[in-house]
N, C-alpha and C positions, 0 to 999 in steps of 0.2 A: 223687284229689288235688284235683280241681276242686270236689268236693262238700264237702270238709272243709278247715278252716284253724284254726290256734291262736287266731285272733282272731275271735270270733263276730260282731263288728260288720261284718266284711268277708266274711261268707258270701255266695257267689254264688247268685242266684236260679236255680232249676232250668232256666228258659228260657234263661238266660245260658250255663249249662253245655251245653245242647243246641245252642246257637248255635256254641259253640267246637268241639264234636264235628263238626258239619256242615262247618265251615270246614276242620278237619283232613282230613276225608274228601275234600273237594274238592282240597286241595293235593296229597295223596298220589295221587289219581286222575290228576292232570296229570303228576306225577312218573313214574308208571308208563307213561303214554302217551308220554312223551318219553324213555323208557328210562333214566331216572336211577336207578330202583330196580326190582327184579324183581317185588315183590308189594306190594299195598296193605295196610299193617298195620291199617287200619280195616275191612277186609272182615268180620272176625268181631266187630266192636263194634256193638252194637245202639244205634241213635240213635232215641229215642222221639219222641212228638209233644209239642208245647208245651202247657202246661196253662193253663187259663183263669185270669186274674188275679182275685183276690178283694179287691184293694186298693180303697179308697174315696177319693174326692177330699177335700181339706180343705174345711171349711165357712168361710164368711165370718168367723165368730167365731174360729175357730182361726187363720186367717191374721192377723186383727186382733191376737191374742195374740202371735203370732210377731213381727209388725212393731213392736208396742208394746215388746216386750223388746229388739228390735234398736235402738230409739231410744237405749237406754242405751250403745250402742257409738258409735264415731266415725262420721262420715258415710261413710267408706270402706267400712264394713260395712253400715250402714243403707241407703244408696242402692242398692247392688246387690240387696238383698233386696226393696225396694219395686219395683224394676224387674222382678224375677222375678215378683212377685205379679200385676202388671198386664200382663205380656207373655209369660210362660211361658218366658223365656230361661234358659239354663244359667248357673251362676255364672261359668264360664270365658268365656262369650260377653260378659258384662258386665264382669267384673273385669279383663280384659286388653284392653279396647277402648281406642281412641284418641279424642282430641277431634275428629280429622278424620273419624270415623265418624258424626258427628251432622250433620244438615242439615234445612232447612225442606222441607216438602212444597210442590211447585209444581203448579198445576193446568193442565197442558198447556204453558203459556207459561213458559219458563225464568226470565223476569223477574217472573212473577206469584207471589209468595210468599203462602201461605195463613196468616194470622196465627194463632199458637198451635199450629199443627200441625207437629210435628217427627217425624223418624224416626231410627232407629239402623241403620246398615249393618253387618250381621254378616258379616264376611269377613276375609281376612288381608292386605289391601292395605296397611293402615297400622299393623298390629300389630308389636310388637317380635319379634326372632328367638325362636323357641321357643313363641310364643303362638299355637298353631294352633287351628283349630276342629274338629279330629278328623275331617276328611274330610267334614263336613257342607257342603252346598251353600250358597253365599252367598245372603243374603236381606235384605229390608228390613223392619224392625219399627216399626210406628207407636207413638208414645209417648202413653199415656193422659194426660189433663190433670193428674192427680195426680203423674205422673212429671215432666212438664214443669215443674210448680210448684216441685218440689224439686231435680231433677237439673240442669236447664239453668242456674239461677243458680250452682250449684256449678261446672259446666263453664266458664262464662264467667269466673268468678273464677280458676280454674286457668289459663285462657288469658291473662288479664291479667297474671298473675304469672310464668308460665313459657313462654308461647307454646304452639304445638301440640305434642302428645306424648301419653303415657299419661294417661288420665283420672284414674286413682287412683295417681299417681306416688309418693305417700308410703308406699304399701304395700310391704313387703319382698318380694323375689322368691325363688323356689325355685331349685334347681340348673339348671332349664331356662329360667329367666327369666320364669316365670309368677307374676303377683301374685294370681291367683284362688285359688291353693292356700292362701294365708294366710287369705283370706276364708272358704273352706270349713272350714278348721280351727277358726277362731274361732266359726263358727256351730255346729259339732259340739260345742263345749265346753259350750254351754248349751241346745241344742235339746231334749235329753231331759228337762230340767227344765220345759219349756214344753209340749211335745207328746210323750206317751209311747207312743201307739198305733202299733205297727209295721205295722198294716194300712192306714195312710194312704198315698195315692199321692203322687208328686212334684208339684211346684208347677204344672206344665203341665196336670195333670189337673184341678186346681181351676179354671184358666182356661177349659179346654174345657167343663167342666161348667157354669160360669156362662154361657158363651156359648150352650150348648145350651138352657139354661132360658129364654133370651131369643130363641129361635127363629132364631139365626144359623146359616146352612147350614154343614154340615161342611166343605165345600171351602174356605170362608172362614176358619173356625177353624183348619183345617190349615195354611193359608197364613200365618196369624199365628204359629203355634207352630213352623212349619217341619217339620211331619209330612207323610209321604207319604199320598196318598189312593188308594183302590182304583180300579181301572179304567184301561185303557190310554189312554182319552181324556183323563184328568185330567192327563197329562203335558203336554198342549198348552194347558191352560187357564191364563189369566193373571188374577189377582185384582187389580183396580185399587186404588190407594191409598185412593181415596175410599170404597170398600166396606169396606176394613179399618178405616178411621177410624170409619166409621158403626158398625161392629161393636164396637170397643173402647169407644166412647162409651156403649154400653149397659151396660157393667160397673158394678157398684155401687161407690160410694166406700167403701173399707174404713176403718171408724172406728179412730182411734188415741187411746189415753189420753194425757193430758198427762204429759210426762216429769217 
């Protein structure tokens, strides 16, 4: 059932299926240990090994084509996409954020604001009910100058008109109160007409690939995209804001065609 579905657009990746099966085995193992059930129904189910991904990251040209197409949409669609391109964030992390999640970078001194340097706090402190981050740990994402140039004026305009609250308040919400669902659906409507290759990886792979090409250490790119790094010692590492900003400043400016 996990491997097949009537809708081929929603087929699960084999590694996702393996992840589900491993979770089932763990849940039933605990149930047996606590005498809730007599036997583990997963005992005779073979859970294989994850397969190596053959997906490739987007190129700068491909991201440029996506963003150029997104310009034809409203700012509520275009701005989350450009935020994705330069930060590796998920649609839900951006589409459901609050104006309270943005702030200036301060260099040690709370009163010392670094001009032009902004960050987005990804967490659930200021989000509306139902707008969760799916269990991902809270983190701070530095904003590339191209994001600041476009997104911050939009945010300031929203605050001047409505005060603090959802950044993209004009977007309709789904049954759970999430606005990002609408953004994802609108992108899906035209994405196949822009990029057809199913072997291309998600947007964070583009970001990590571009950072790697510019000799940014993996621990810093992982800190920017919110990915876990290998090694027990990495849990205790803290990547300073200045290091993150230095890294994202190396990213190329993605050219956009005139609307």
